[in-house]
C-alpha positions, 0 to 999 in steps of 0.5 A, a space after each residue: 056891353 053886357 052879355 045876353 041873358 041866355 039861360 045856361 049859355 055864355 057868349 061873347 058879343 061881336 058887334 055887326 051890321 047884317 044885310 039880309 037877302 030881302 034888303 033889310 038891315 040889322 044892327 046889333 051883336 052876334 053871340 059867339 061861343 067862347 074860344 070860337 071865332 065868328 068865321 068858324 061859327 058861320 061856316 059851321 053846321 048850325 042853321 041859325 045864329 043867336 043875334 042880339 039887336 040894339 034894343 037887347 032883344 034876342 032872336 035866332 036868325 036863319 043863316 040862309 037869310 043873310 046876304 052880308 055881315 060886316 063888323 060894327 066896332 063903332 058901337 
């Protein structure tokens, strides 16, 4: 899977399915900085995560809108 084209940043893509508080579901990948695991990143101080949807679009997703995240290693 290609890395997102985020200027000046390199990330590992972790495929996930995200359930939002409003009931919507997102599939794609969370962009995780190298040498950081997903759990540490989600428990860190950042209010937003960088998310790449299945069409390749990048969005900053507010962590407070997330109800659940699960691995989607089938992608």
